[in-house]
C-alpha positions as CSV (number, residue, x, y, z in Angstrom):
1,G,-82.0,-18.8,28.2
2,S,-85.3,-18.5,29.9
3,S,-88.3,-20.8,30.1
4,I,-91.9,-20.0,30.7
5,K,-94.6,-22.5,31.6
6,L,-98.2,-21.6,31.9
7,R,-99.8,-24.2,34.2
8,E,-103.4,-25.1,34.8
9,P,-105.5,-25.2,36.9
10,N,-104.2,-22.2,38.9
11,A,-103.1,-20.2,35.8
12,A,-99.6,-19.8,37.1
13,A,-96.8,-18.6,34.9
14,V,-93.5,-20.1,36.0
15,V,-90.6,-18.1,34.7
16,S,-87.1,-19.7,35.0
17,T,-83.7,-18.4,34.3
18,K,-80.3,-19.9,35.1
19,S,-80.4,-18.5,38.6
20,V,-84.0,-18.2,39.7
21,S,-87.5,-19.6,39.2
22,T,-90.5,-17.5,40.0
23,E,-94.2,-18.3,39.9
24,I,-96.6,-15.6,38.8
25,I,-100.3,-16.3,39.5
26,L,-102.4,-14.9,36.6
27,N,-105.8,-13.3,37.3
28,T,-108.8,-14.4,35.2
29,T,-108.4,-11.4,32.8
30,E,-104.8,-12.1,32.2
31,K,-105.4,-15.9,31.8
32,D,-108.2,-15.3,29.3
33,A,-106.2,-12.8,27.3
34,I,-103.1,-14.9,27.1
35,S,-105.2,-18.0,26.2
36,A,-106.8,-16.1,23.4
37,L,-103.3,-15.0,22.1
38,F,-102.1,-18.6,22.2
39,A,-105.2,-19.7,20.2
40,D,-104.7,-16.8,17.7
41,A,-101.0,-17.9,17.3
42,Q,-102.1,-21.5,16.7
43,F,-99.5,-22.4,19.3
44,S,-100.4,-26.1,19.2
45,Q,-99.6,-26.2,15.4
46,L,-96.1,-24.6,15.8
47,Q,-92.9,-26.5,15.3
48,E,-91.1,-27.6,18.5
49,N,-87.9,-25.7,17.6
50,Y,-87.1,-22.4,15.9
51,P,-83.3,-22.2,15.9
52,A,-81.5,-19.0,15.2
53,R,-81.1,-17.9,11.6
54,F,-77.6,-16.7,12.4
55,N,-75.1,-17.4,15.2
56,G,-74.6,-14.7,17.8
57,A,-73.5,-14.7,21.4
58,D,-76.1,-12.1,22.3
59,L,-79.2,-14.0,21.0
60,L,-81.8,-14.8,23.6
61,H,-83.3,-18.3,23.7
62,Y,-86.7,-19.1,25.1
63,S,-88.8,-22.1,25.8
64,I,-92.5,-21.5,26.1
65,S,-94.9,-24.3,27.4
66,Y,-98.6,-24.1,27.1
67,Q,-101.2,-26.9,27.3
68,S,-98.5,-29.7,27.2
69,K,-96.8,-28.2,24.1
70,T,-93.3,-26.7,24.4
71,V,-91.8,-24.5,21.8
72,S,-88.1,-23.5,21.9
73,L,-87.2,-20.4,19.9
74,D,-84.5,-17.9,19.4
75,E,-85.2,-14.2,19.1
76,S,-84.2,-14.1,15.5
77,A,-86.3,-17.0,14.3
78,Y,-90.0,-17.4,15.1
79,P,-93.2,-16.8,13.2
80,S,-94.8,-13.4,13.5
81,S,-97.9,-15.0,14.9
82,V,-96.0,-15.6,18.1
83,Q,-95.1,-12.0,18.7
84,P,-98.3,-11.0,20.4
85,V,-97.9,-13.9,22.9
86,I,-94.3,-12.8,23.6
87,D,-95.3,-9.2,24.0
88,R,-98.1,-10.1,26.5
89,L,-95.8,-12.4,28.5
90,D,-93.2,-9.7,28.6
91,R,-95.7,-7.3,30.1
92,I,-96.9,-9.9,32.7
93,I,-93.3,-10.6,33.7
94,A,-92.3,-7.0,33.9
95,K,-95.3,-6.1,36.0
96,A,-94.6,-9.0,38.3
97,A,-91.0,-8.0,38.6
98,E,-92.0,-4.5,39.7
99,S,-94.0,-5.9,42.6
100,V,-91.6,-8.6,43.7
101,S,-89.8,-7.7,46.9
102,N,-87.4,-10.7,46.8
103,P,-84.0,-9.1,46.2
104,G,-82.8,-12.4,44.5
105,Y,-85.3,-11.9,41.7
106,R,-84.2,-9.6,38.9
107,Y,-85.8,-9.2,35.5
108,S,-83.5,-7.8,32.9
109,G,-84.3,-7.8,29.2
110,T,-87.5,-8.6,27.3
111,L,-89.1,-11.5,25.6
112,S,-89.1,-9.8,22.2
């Protein structure tokens, strides 16, 4: 699985997988946009865990932390209100992956 933490005060997104952890510094526009999406999704009101609705070896699992709240979810089982957050995080990570020159960092897959 992967985990994503959005940290204050520097608006850093820390993306971790089994083999690597990368910090992405968000600019003010990205920070404001993602904060609005978290508010729209009522992230603070979500359950802490959304387990898979069915078992499958290919399911992706994510842990997203924002403002001291962590939500664990499987790709088959999360509220639709979270989808815009996941889509935006996916774009941020993909954009950062394109600009990273570290050969040890590899982004494969999406957060949706």
